[in-house]
ZAVO-873975 format. One record per atom (N, C-alpha, C, O, CB): residue number from 1; residue in one letter; chain; atom name; x, y, z. Coordinates in steps of 0.05 Angstrom, whole numbers. Atoms other than C-alpha are relative to their C-alpha. Last residue first. Glycine has a CB too. Layout:
<pts>
@k: NUM&r: A&c: A&a: CA&x: X&y: Y&z: Z
...
</pts>
This chain:
<pts>
@k: 73&r: K&c: A&a: N&x: 24&y: 4&z: 29
@k: 73&r: K&c: A&a: CA&x: 3169&y: 8418&z: 3433
@k: 73&r: K&c: A&a: C&x: -22&y: 26&z: 4
@k: 73&r: K&c: A&a: O&x: -41&y: 30&z: -11
@k: 73&r: K&c: A&a: CB&x: -24&y: -37&z: 4
@k: 72&r: T&c: A&a: N&x: -5&y: -18&z: 30
@k: 72&r: T&c: A&a: CA&x: 3234&y: 8441&z: 3468
@k: 72&r: T&c: A&a: C&x: -11&y: -8&z: -22
@k: 72&r: T&c: A&a: O&x: -3&y: -8&z: -46
@k: 72&r: T&c: A&a: CB&x: 28&y: 3&z: -9
@k: 71&r: W&c: A&a: N&x: -12&y: -30&z: 3
@k: 71&r: W&c: A&a: CA&x: 3221&y: 8437&z: 3541
@k: 71&r: W&c: A&a: C&x: 2&y: -1&z: -37
@k: 71&r: W&c: A&a: O&x: -4&y: 18&z: -50
@k: 71&r: W&c: A&a: CB&x: 38&y: 4&z: 21
@k: 70&r: S&c: A&a: N&x: 22&y: -17&z: 0
@k: 70&r: S&c: A&a: CA&x: 3187&y: 8369&z: 3542
@k: 70&r: S&c: A&a: C&x: -8&y: 33&z: -2
@k: 70&r: S&c: A&a: O&x: -28&y: 47&z: -5
@k: 70&r: S&c: A&a: CB&x: -8&y: -6&z: 20
@k: 69&r: A&c: A&a: N&x: 16&y: -10&z: 28
@k: 69&r: A&c: A&a: CA&x: 3251&y: 8347&z: 3502
@k: 69&r: A&c: A&a: C&x: -25&y: -2&z: 6
@k: 69&r: A&c: A&a: O&x: -39&y: -9&z: -12
@k: 69&r: A&c: A&a: CB&x: 5&y: -16&z: -27
@k: 68&r: P&c: A&a: N&x: 23&y: 16&z: 3
@k: 68&r: P&c: A&a: CA&x: 3290&y: 8359&z: 3568
@k: 68&r: P&c: A&a: C&x: -15&y: 0&z: -21
@k: 68&r: P&c: A&a: O&x: -22&y: 23&z: -28
@k: 68&r: P&c: A&a: CB&x: -15&y: 3&z: 17
@k: 67&r: A&c: A&a: N&x: 26&y: 1&z: -12
@k: 67&r: A&c: A&a: CA&x: 3341&y: 8410&z: 3555
@k: 67&r: A&c: A&a: C&x: -6&y: -26&z: 6
@k: 67&r: A&c: A&a: O&x: 11&y: -42&z: 2
@k: 67&r: A&c: A&a: CB&x: -20&y: 10&z: -17
@k: 66&r: D&c: A&a: N&x: 7&y: 19&z: -13
@k: 66&r: D&c: A&a: CA&x: 3414&y: 8395&z: 3537
@k: 66&r: D&c: A&a: C&x: -27&y: -8&z: 22
@k: 66&r: D&c: A&a: O&x: -30&y: -24&z: 40
@k: 66&r: D&c: A&a: CB&x: 20&y: -1&z: 8
@k: 65&r: W&c: A&a: N&x: 13&y: 3&z: 26
@k: 65&r: W&c: A&a: CA&x: 3437&y: 8464&z: 3511
@k: 65&r: W&c: A&a: C&x: -14&y: -30&z: -5
@k: 65&r: W&c: A&a: O&x: -23&y: -34&z: -27
@k: 65&r: W&c: A&a: CB&x: 21&y: 6&z: -22
@k: 64&r: L&c: A&a: N&x: 29&y: -11&z: 7
@k: 64&r: L&c: A&a: CA&x: 3444&y: 8490&z: 3565
@k: 64&r: L&c: A&a: C&x: -11&y: -4&z: -21
@k: 64&r: L&c: A&a: O&x: -30&y: 6&z: -32
@k: 64&r: L&c: A&a: CB&x: -4&y: 24&z: 2
@k: 63&r: P&c: A&a: N&x: -10&y: -28&z: 25
@k: 63&r: P&c: A&a: CA&x: 3507&y: 8439&z: 3585
@k: 63&r: P&c: A&a: C&x: -33&y: 11&z: -6
@k: 63&r: P&c: A&a: O&x: -53&y: -3&z: -3
@k: 63&r: P&c: A&a: CB&x: 20&y: -18&z: -41
@k: 62&r: R&c: A&a: N&x: -3&y: 5&z: 20
@k: 62&r: R&c: A&a: CA&x: 3492&y: 8394&z: 3649
@k: 62&r: R&c: A&a: C&x: -5&y: 22&z: -15
@k: 62&r: R&c: A&a: O&x: -16&y: 42&z: -7
@k: 62&r: R&c: A&a: CB&x: -11&y: -18&z: -4
@k: 61&r: N&c: A&a: N&x: -27&y: 1&z: 16
@k: 61&r: N&c: A&a: CA&x: 3516&y: 8408&z: 3703
@k: 61&r: N&c: A&a: C&x: -1&y: -5&z: -21
@k: 61&r: N&c: A&a: O&x: 20&y: -7&z: -34
@k: 61&r: N&c: A&a: CB&x: 17&y: -16&z: 7
@k: 60&r: A&c: A&a: N&x: -4&y: -22&z: 2
@k: 60&r: A&c: A&a: CA&x: 3449&y: 8412&z: 3741
@k: 60&r: A&c: A&a: C&x: 21&y: 12&z: -11
@k: 60&r: A&c: A&a: O&x: 22&y: 37&z: -12
@k: 60&r: A&c: A&a: CB&x: -3&y: 7&z: 18
@k: 59&r: E&c: A&a: N&x: 13&y: -7&z: 20
@k: 59&r: E&c: A&a: CA&x: 3431&y: 8341&z: 3724
@k: 59&r: E&c: A&a: C&x: 0&y: 44&z: 3
@k: 59&r: E&c: A&a: O&x: -13&y: 59&z: -12
@k: 59&r: E&c: A&a: CB&x: -31&y: -20&z: 4
@k: 58&r: A&c: A&a: N&x: 3&y: 9&z: 26
@k: 58&r: A&c: A&a: CA&x: 3484&y: 8312&z: 3747
@k: 58&r: A&c: A&a: C&x: -4&y: 12&z: -18
@k: 58&r: A&c: A&a: O&x: 9&y: 18&z: -38
@k: 58&r: A&c: A&a: CB&x: -14&y: -14&z: -2
@k: 57&r: D&c: A&a: N&x: -24&y: -18&z: 10
@k: 57&r: D&c: A&a: CA&x: 3492&y: 8348&z: 3810
@k: 57&r: D&c: A&a: C&x: 2&y: -7&z: -32
@k: 57&r: D&c: A&a: O&x: 12&y: 10&z: -48
@k: 57&r: D&c: A&a: CB&x: 30&y: -8&z: 17
@k: 56&r: A&c: A&a: N&x: 8&y: -19&z: -3
@k: 56&r: A&c: A&a: CA&x: 3428&y: 8318&z: 3831
@k: 56&r: A&c: A&a: C&x: 17&y: 28&z: -19
@k: 56&r: A&c: A&a: O&x: 12&y: 49&z: -31
@k: 56&r: A&c: A&a: CB&x: -1&y: -1&z: 29
@k: 55&r: T&c: A&a: N&x: 28&y: -3&z: 20
@k: 55&r: T&c: A&a: CA&x: 3440&y: 8257&z: 3813
@k: 55&r: T&c: A&a: C&x: 0&y: 23&z: -16
@k: 55&r: T&c: A&a: O&x: 2&y: 28&z: -40
@k: 55&r: T&c: A&a: CB&x: -28&y: 3&z: 16
@k: 54&r: S&c: A&a: N&x: -12&y: 0&z: 29
@k: 54&r: S&c: A&a: CA&x: 3507&y: 8257&z: 3856
@k: 54&r: S&c: A&a: C&x: -20&y: 6&z: -16
@k: 54&r: S&c: A&a: O&x: -16&y: 28&z: -25
@k: 54&r: S&c: A&a: CB&x: 13&y: -26&z: -9
@k: 53&r: R&c: A&a: N&x: -20&y: -25&z: 5
@k: 53&r: R&c: A&a: CA&x: 3466&y: 8293&z: 3917
@k: 53&r: R&c: A&a: C&x: 21&y: -13&z: -30
@k: 53&r: R&c: A&a: O&x: 25&y: 3&z: -49
@k: 53&r: R&c: A&a: CB&x: 25&y: 5&z: 37
@k: 52&r: D&c: A&a: N&x: -29&y: -24&z: -21
@k: 52&r: D&c: A&a: CA&x: 3417&y: 8248&z: 3913
@k: 52&r: D&c: A&a: C&x: 17&y: 10&z: -5
@k: 52&r: D&c: A&a: O&x: 23&y: 9&z: -29
@k: 52&r: D&c: A&a: CB&x: 18&y: -6&z: 18
@k: 51&r: L&c: A&a: N&x: -31&y: 0&z: 9
@k: 51&r: L&c: A&a: CA&x: 3346&y: 8247&z: 3891
@k: 51&r: L&c: A&a: C&x: 11&y: -9&z: 14
@k: 51&r: L&c: A&a: O&x: 4&y: -11&z: 37
@k: 51&r: L&c: A&a: CB&x: 15&y: 21&z: -5
@k: 50&r: G&c: A&a: N&x: -18&y: 19&z: 12
@k: 50&r: G&c: A&a: CA&x: 3281&y: 8222&z: 3910
@k: 50&r: G&c: A&a: C&x: 20&y: 1&z: -8
@k: 50&r: G&c: A&a: O&x: 31&y: -20&z: -15
@k: 50&r: G&c: A&a: CB&x: -6&y: -8&z: -13
@k: 49&r: I&c: A&a: N&x: 18&y: -5&z: 22
@k: 49&r: I&c: A&a: CA&x: 3234&y: 8294&z: 3920
@k: 49&r: I&c: A&a: C&x: 22&y: -32&z: -15
@k: 49&r: I&c: A&a: O&x: 27&y: -33&z: -39
@k: 49&r: I&c: A&a: CB&x: 2&y: 43&z: -17
@k: 48&r: D&c: A&a: N&x: 34&y: -14&z: 12
@k: 48&r: D&c: A&a: CA&x: 3245&y: 8292&z: 3992
@k: 48&r: D&c: A&a: C&x: -11&y: -7&z: -24
@k: 48&r: D&c: A&a: O&x: -35&y: -15&z: -24
@k: 48&r: D&c: A&a: CB&x: -1&y: 31&z: -6
@k: 47&r: D&c: A&a: N&x: 21&y: 33&z: -19
@k: 47&r: D&c: A&a: CA&x: 3304&y: 8255&z: 4000
@k: 47&r: D&c: A&a: C&x: -25&y: -3&z: -10
@k: 47&r: D&c: A&a: O&x: -39&y: -18&z: -23
@k: 47&r: D&c: A&a: CB&x: -10&y: 2&z: 38
@k: 46&r: L&c: A&a: N&x: 1&y: 18&z: 20
@k: 46&r: L&c: A&a: CA&x: 3332&y: 8322&z: 3955
@k: 46&r: L&c: A&a: C&x: -13&y: -45&z: 8
@k: 46&r: L&c: A&a: O&x: -21&y: -66&z: -2
@k: 46&r: L&c: A&a: CB&x: 38&y: 7&z: -11
@k: 45&r: L&c: A&a: N&x: 27&y: -7&z: 19
@k: 45&r: L&c: A&a: CA&x: 3297&y: 8359&z: 4014
@k: 45&r: L&c: A&a: C&x: 2&y: -19&z: -27
@k: 45&r: L&c: A&a: O&x: -17&y: -31&z: -38
@k: 45&r: L&c: A&a: CB&x: 0&y: 38&z: -11
@k: 44&r: H&c: A&a: N&x: 28&y: 7&z: -12
@k: 44&r: H&c: A&a: CA&x: 3340&y: 8327&z: 4071
@k: 44&r: H&c: A&a: C&x: -25&y: -4&z: -25
@k: 44&r: H&c: A&a: O&x: -42&y: -21&z: -30
@k: 44&r: H&c: A&a: CB&x: -8&y: 28&z: 23
@k: 43&r: A&c: A&a: N&x: 2&y: 23&z: -8
@k: 43&r: A&c: A&a: CA&x: 3407&y: 8329&z: 4035
@k: 43&r: A&c: A&a: C&x: -26&y: -8&z: 1
@k: 43&r: A&c: A&a: O&x: -37&y: -22&z: -16
@k: 43&r: A&c: A&a: CB&x: 11&y: -4&z: 21
@k: 42&r: D&c: A&a: N&x: -24&y: 9&z: -10
@k: 42&r: D&c: A&a: CA&x: 3410&y: 8411&z: 4013
@k: 42&r: D&c: A&a: C&x: -9&y: -26&z: 16
@k: 42&r: D&c: A&a: O&x: -26&y: -20&z: 33
@k: 42&r: D&c: A&a: CB&x: 16&y: 23&z: 17
@k: 41&r: L&c: A&a: N&x: 30&y: 10&z: -18
@k: 41&r: L&c: A&a: CA&x: 3380&y: 8439&z: 3955
@k: 41&r: L&c: A&a: C&x: 25&y: -17&z: 17
@k: 41&r: L&c: A&a: O&x: 47&y: -25&z: 10
@k: 41&r: L&c: A&a: CB&x: -36&y: -24&z: -22
@k: 40&r: S&c: A&a: N&x: 7&y: -14&z: -27
@k: 40&r: S&c: A&a: CA&x: 3422&y: 8489&z: 3923
@k: 40&r: S&c: A&a: C&x: -15&y: -14&z: 16
@k: 40&r: S&c: A&a: O&x: -31&y: -3&z: 32
@k: 40&r: S&c: A&a: CB&x: -14&y: 25&z: -2
@k: 39&r: A&c: A&a: N&x: -27&y: 9&z: -13
@k: 39&r: A&c: A&a: CA&x: 3437&y: 8442&z: 3859
@k: 39&r: A&c: A&a: C&x: 15&y: 14&z: 32
@k: 39&r: A&c: A&a: O&x: 36&y: 10&z: 43
@k: 39&r: A&c: A&a: CB&x: 21&y: 6&z: -25
@k: 38&r: L&c: A&a: N&x: 0&y: 22&z: -9
@k: 38&r: L&c: A&a: CA&x: 3362&y: 8444&z: 3853
@k: 38&r: L&c: A&a: C&x: 29&y: -13&z: -2
@k: 38&r: L&c: A&a: O&x: 34&y: -37&z: 0
@k: 38&r: L&c: A&a: CB&x: -20&y: -13&z: -13
@k: 37&r: R&c: A&a: N&x: 8&y: 1&z: -27
@k: 37&r: R&c: A&a: CA&x: 3356&y: 8522&z: 3848
@k: 37&r: R&c: A&a: C&x: 14&y: -33&z: 10
@k: 37&r: R&c: A&a: O&x: 29&y: -34&z: 29
@k: 37&r: R&c: A&a: CB&x: -38&y: 3&z: 1
@k: 36&r: A&c: A&a: N&x: -12&y: -12&z: -26
@k: 36&r: A&c: A&a: CA&x: 3408&y: 8524&z: 3801
@k: 36&r: A&c: A&a: C&x: -3&y: 0&z: 27
@k: 36&r: A&c: A&a: O&x: 12&y: -1&z: 47
@k: 36&r: A&c: A&a: CB&x: -1&y: 20&z: -1
@k: 35&r: R&c: A&a: N&x: -29&y: 0&z: -5
@k: 35&r: R&c: A&a: CA&x: 3388&y: 8477&z: 3752
@k: 35&r: R&c: A&a: C&x: 7&y: 13&z: 21
@k: 35&r: R&c: A&a: O&x: 12&y: -1&z: 40
@k: 35&r: R&c: A&a: CB&x: 15&y: 11&z: -20
@k: 34&r: S&c: A&a: N&x: 24&y: 19&z: -15
@k: 34&r: S&c: A&a: CA&x: 3312&y: 8510&z: 3757
@k: 34&r: S&c: A&a: C&x: 31&y: -17&z: 3
@k: 34&r: S&c: A&a: O&x: 40&y: -12&z: 25
@k: 34&r: S&c: A&a: CB&x: -37&y: -16&z: -22
@k: 33&r: R&c: A&a: N&x: 9&y: 6&z: -21
@k: 33&r: R&c: A&a: CA&x: 3344&y: 8577&z: 3743
@k: 33&r: R&c: A&a: C&x: -14&y: -20&z: 22
@k: 33&r: R&c: A&a: O&x: -25&y: -18&z: 44
@k: 33&r: R&c: A&a: CB&x: -6&y: 11&z: -2
@k: 32&r: H&c: A&a: N&x: -18&y: 2&z: -8
@k: 32&r: H&c: A&a: CA&x: 3385&y: 8548&z: 3674
@k: 32&r: H&c: A&a: C&x: -12&y: 7&z: 36
@k: 32&r: H&c: A&a: O&x: -6&y: -11&z: 52
@k: 32&r: H&c: A&a: CB&x: 20&y: 18&z: -18
@k: 31&r: L&c: A&a: N&x: -23&y: 15&z: -9
@k: 31&r: L&c: A&a: CA&x: 3328&y: 8518&z: 3667
@k: 31&r: L&c: A&a: C&x: 21&y: 7&z: 5
@k: 31&r: L&c: A&a: O&x: 33&y: -9&z: 20
@k: 31&r: L&c: A&a: CB&x: 5&y: -15&z: -13
@k: 30&r: A&c: A&a: N&x: 2&y: 12&z: -14
@k: 30&r: A&c: A&a: CA&x: 3291&y: 8591&z: 3660
@k: 30&r: A&c: A&a: C&x: 1&y: -22&z: 9
@k: 30&r: A&c: A&a: O&x: -9&y: -21&z: 32
@k: 30&r: A&c: A&a: CB&x: -6&y: 3&z: 1
@k: 29&r: M&c: A&a: N&x: -1&y: -19&z: -42
@k: 29&r: M&c: A&a: CA&x: 3339&y: 8627&z: 3639
@k: 29&r: M&c: A&a: C&x: -9&y: -14&z: 19
@k: 29&r: M&c: A&a: O&x: 2&y: -19&z: 40
@k: 29&r: M&c: A&a: CB&x: -22&y: 31&z: 8
@k: 28&r: A&c: A&a: N&x: -25&y: 13&z: -1
@k: 28&r: A&c: A&a: CA&x: 3332&y: 8572&z: 3568
@k: 28&r: A&c: A&a: C&x: 8&y: 10&z: 32
@k: 28&r: A&c: A&a: O&x: 13&y: -4&z: 52
@k: 28&r: A&c: A&a: CB&x: 23&y: 11&z: -28
@k: 27&r: N&c: A&a: N&x: -6&y: 25&z: -5
@k: 27&r: N&c: A&a: CA&x: 3265&y: 8577&z: 3566
@k: 27&r: N&c: A&a: C&x: 35&y: -5&z: 14
@k: 27&r: N&c: A&a: O&x: 45&y: -19&z: 32
@k: 27&r: N&c: A&a: CB&x: -7&y: -14&z: -32
@k: 26&r: S&c: A&a: N&x: 11&y: 6&z: -13
@k: 26&r: S&c: A&a: CA&x: 3260&y: 8657&z: 3561
@k: 26&r: S&c: A&a: C&x: 0&y: -31&z: 13
@k: 26&r: S&c: A&a: O&x: 0&y: -31&z: 37
@k: 26&r: S&c: A&a: CB&x: -15&y: 9&z: -10
@k: 25&r: I&c: A&a: N&x: -9&y: -8&z: -12
@k: 25&r: I&c: A&a: CA&x: 3309&y: 8649&z: 3506
@k: 25&r: I&c: A&a: C&x: 0&y: 1&z: 32
@k: 25&r: I&c: A&a: O&x: 18&y: -6&z: 47
@k: 25&r: I&c: A&a: CB&x: -2&y: 12&z: -10
@k: 24&r: R&c: A&a: N&x: -6&y: 28&z: -15
@k: 24&r: R&c: A&a: CA&x: 3270&y: 8595&z: 3478
@k: 24&r: R&c: A&a: C&x: 22&y: 6&z: 24
@k: 24&r: R&c: A&a: O&x: 31&y: -9&z: 41
@k: 24&r: R&c: A&a: CB&x: 14&y: -23&z: -23
@k: 23&r: A&c: A&a: N&x: 6&y: 28&z: -18
@k: 23&r: A&c: A&a: CA&x: 3217&y: 8646&z: 3479
@k: 23&r: A&c: A&a: C&x: 21&y: -31&z: 1
@k: 23&r: A&c: A&a: O&x: 17&y: -52&z: 13
@k: 23&r: A&c: A&a: CB&x: -30&y: -11&z: -13
@k: 22&r: L&c: A&a: N&x: 8&y: -20&z: -19
@k: 22&r: L&c: A&a: CA&x: 3246&y: 8711&z: 3451
@k: 22&r: L&c: A&a: C&x: -8&y: -21&z: 17
@k: 22&r: L&c: A&a: O&x: 0&y: -21&z: 40
@k: 22&r: L&c: A&a: CB&x: -21&y: 23&z: -8
@k: 21&r: L&c: A&a: N&x: -29&y: -1&z: -10
@k: 21&r: L&c: A&a: CA&x: 3281&y: 8666&z: 3398
@k: 21&r: L&c: A&a: C&x: -1&y: 16&z: 38
@k: 21&r: L&c: A&a: O&x: 15&y: 17&z: 57
@k: 21&r: L&c: A&a: CB&x: 21&y: 26&z: -29
@k: 20&r: G&c: A&a: N&x: -15&y: 22&z: 7
@k: 20&r: G&c: A&a: CA&x: 3207&y: 8643&z: 3376
@k: 20&r: G&c: A&a: C&x: 29&y: 5&z: 17
@k: 20&r: G&c: A&a: O&x: 33&y: -10&z: 35
@k: 20&r: G&c: A&a: CB&x: 2&y: -2&z: -34
@k: 19&r: R&c: A&a: N&x: 10&y: 2&z: -27
@k: 19&r: R&c: A&a: CA&x: 3180&y: 8721&z: 3388
@k: 19&r: R&c: A&a: C&x: 9&y: -40&z: -1
@k: 19&r: R&c: A&a: O&x: 12&y: -41&z: 24
@k: 19&r: R&c: A&a: CB&x: -42&y: 14&z: 3
@k: 18&r: R&c: A&a: N&x: -6&y: -15&z: -21
@k: 18&r: R&c: A&a: CA&x: 3231&y: 8739&z: 3346
@k: 18&r: R&c: A&a: C&x: -9&y: -10&z: 28
@k: 18&r: R&c: A&a: O&x: 2&y: -12&z: 49
@k: 18&r: R&c: A&a: CB&x: -11&y: 25&z: -4
@k: 17&r: P&c: A&a: N&x: -11&y: 20&z: -13
@k: 17&r: P&c: A&a: CA&x: 3199&y: 8695&z: 3288
@k: 17&r: P&c: A&a: C&x: 23&y: 9&z: 20
@k: 17&r: P&c: A&a: O&x: 41&y: -7&z: 20
@k: 17&r: P&c: A&a: CB&x: 10&y: -18&z: -20
@k: 16&r: N&c: A&a: N&x: -26&y: -15&z: -15
@k: 16&r: N&c: A&a: CA&x: 3148&y: 8733&z: 3290
@k: 16&r: N&c: A&a: C&x: 18&y: -20&z: 0
@k: 16&r: N&c: A&a: O&x: 13&y: -40&z: 13
@k: 16&r: N&c: A&a: CB&x: -3&y: 11&z: 32
@k: 15&r: S&c: A&a: N&x: -19&y: 9&z: -17
@k: 15&r: S&c: A&a: CA&x: 3082&y: 8687&z: 3250
@k: 15&r: S&c: A&a: C&x: 26&y: 17&z: 6
@k: 15&r: S&c: A&a: O&x: 38&y: 19&z: -15
@k: 15&r: S&c: A&a: CB&x: 7&y: -22&z: -10
@k: 14&r: L&c: A&a: N&x: -34&y: -18&z: -13
@k: 14&r: L&c: A&a: CA&x: 3029&y: 8704&z: 3233
@k: 14&r: L&c: A&a: C&x: 11&y: -3&z: 11
@k: 14&r: L&c: A&a: O&x: 6&y: -4&z: 35
@k: 14&r: L&c: A&a: CB&x: 6&y: 19&z: 9
@k: 13&r: T&c: A&a: N&x: -6&y: -29&z: -17
@k: 13&r: T&c: A&a: CA&x: 2975&y: 8660&z: 3215
@k: 13&r: T&c: A&a: C&x: 14&y: 9&z: -2
@k: 13&r: T&c: A&a: O&x: 29&y: -3&z: -18
@k: 13&r: T&c: A&a: CB&x: 3&y: 5&z: 22
@k: 12&r: A&c: A&a: N&x: -22&y: -9&z: -4
@k: 12&r: A&c: A&a: CA&x: 2951&y: 8604&z: 3167
@k: 12&r: A&c: A&a: C&x: -1&y: 17&z: 13
@k: 12&r: A&c: A&a: O&x: -21&y: 30&z: 10
@k: 12&r: A&c: A&a: CB&x: 11&y: 3&z: -16
@k: 11&r: R&c: A&a: N&x: -6&y: -35&z: -5
@k: 11&r: R&c: A&a: CA&x: 2888&y: 8567&z: 3172
@k: 11&r: R&c: A&a: C&x: 29&y: 11&z: -5
@k: 11&r: R&c: A&a: O&x: 43&y: -9&z: -3
@k: 11&r: R&c: A&a: CB&x: -4&y: 8&z: 33
@k: 10&r: G&c: A&a: N&x: 7&y: -17&z: 27
@k: 10&r: G&c: A&a: CA&x: 2870&y: 8497&z: 3167
@k: 10&r: G&c: A&a: C&x: 3&y: 19&z: -5
@k: 10&r: G&c: A&a: O&x: -10&y: 23&z: -26
@k: 10&r: G&c: A&a: CB&x: -18&y: 3&z: -8
@k: 9&r: L&c: A&a: N&x: 29&y: 11&z: 8
@k: 9&r: L&c: A&a: CA&x: 2877&y: 8470&z: 3234
@k: 9&r: L&c: A&a: C&x: -12&y: 27&z: -26
@k: 9&r: L&c: A&a: O&x: -24&y: 48&z: -27
@k: 9&r: L&c: A&a: CB&x: -25&y: -2&z: 36
@k: 8&r: G&c: A&a: N&x: 12&y: 31&z: -3
@k: 8&r: G&c: A&a: CA&x: 2946&y: 8462&z: 3233
@k: 8&r: G&c: A&a: C&x: -15&y: -5&z: 3
@k: 8&r: G&c: A&a: O&x: -20&y: -29&z: 2
@k: 8&r: G&c: A&a: CB&x: 3&y: -13&z: 11
@k: 7&r: S&c: A&a: N&x: 11&y: 9&z: -38
@k: 7&r: S&c: A&a: CA&x: 2969&y: 8530&z: 3248
@k: 7&r: S&c: A&a: C&x: -5&y: -23&z: 5
@k: 7&r: S&c: A&a: O&x: -4&y: -32&z: 28
@k: 7&r: S&c: A&a: CB&x: -27&y: 11&z: 12
@k: 6&r: N&c: A&a: N&x: 14&y: 11&z: 5
@k: 6&r: N&c: A&a: CA&x: 3005&y: 8544&z: 3170
@k: 6&r: N&c: A&a: C&x: -2&y: -14&z: 38
@k: 6&r: N&c: A&a: O&x: 13&y: -26&z: 52
@k: 6&r: N&c: A&a: CB&x: 6&y: -15&z: -28
@k: 5&r: V&c: A&a: N&x: -12&y: 27&z: 5
@k: 5&r: V&c: A&a: CA&x: 3052&y: 8603&z: 3167
@k: 5&r: V&c: A&a: C&x: -21&y: -12&z: 18
@k: 5&r: V&c: A&a: O&x: -29&y: 0&z: 38
@k: 5&r: V&c: A&a: CB&x: 34&y: -5&z: 9
@k: 4&r: L&c: A&a: N&x: 34&y: 12&z: 3
@k: 4&r: L&c: A&a: CA&x: 3048&y: 8671&z: 3140
@k: 4&r: L&c: A&a: C&x: 10&y: -43&z: 21
@k: 4&r: L&c: A&a: O&x: 27&y: -60&z: 19
@k: 4&r: L&c: A&a: CB&x: -14&y: -3&z: -58
@k: 3&r: S&c: A&a: N&x: 15&y: 28&z: 33
@k: 3&r: S&c: A&a: CA&x: 3109&y: 8698&z: 3151
@k: 3&r: S&c: A&a: C&x: -17&y: -8&z: 16
@k: 3&r: S&c: A&a: O&x: -22&y: -9&z: 40
@k: 3&r: S&c: A&a: CB&x: 22&y: -35&z: -17
@k: 2&r: Q&c: A&a: N&x: 19&y: 22&z: -13
@k: 2&r: Q&c: A&a: CA&x: 3131&y: 8763&z: 3199
@k: 2&r: Q&c: A&a: C&x: -4&y: -18&z: -33
@k: 2&r: Q&c: A&a: O&x: -4&y: -14&z: -58
@k: 2&r: Q&c: A&a: CB&x: -36&y: 18&z: 18
@k: 1&r: M&c: A&a: N&x: 20&y: 12&z: 31
@k: 1&r: M&c: A&a: CA&x: 3187&y: 8806&z: 3186
@k: 1&r: M&c: A&a: C&x: -14&y: -10&z: 18
@k: 1&r: M&c: A&a: O&x: -10&y: -12&z: 42
@k: 1&r: M&c: A&a: CB&x: 12&y: -23&z: -29
</pts>
C-alpha cells in the first residue's frame, strides 16, 4: 500500500510504509553490529578512540531502542 507524502519541496511523492519499516530494521541491525564490535575491542584500541572499558561496555549494553538521536532522523 502506498500513500502520498509531502516531500517538503512543494510536491507530493509516493511513500511505501514497508520501506520505512525495512529501513528501521536495517538501522537496528547495524546498531547491534556496531555495539557488538565495540564490546569486542581490546584496551589499546579503546584507548585509540578515547574510551575506557566501562564506557564501552555501557554503550554496548544499551537496549536496541536506545539509539543515538542522529540514527533516528
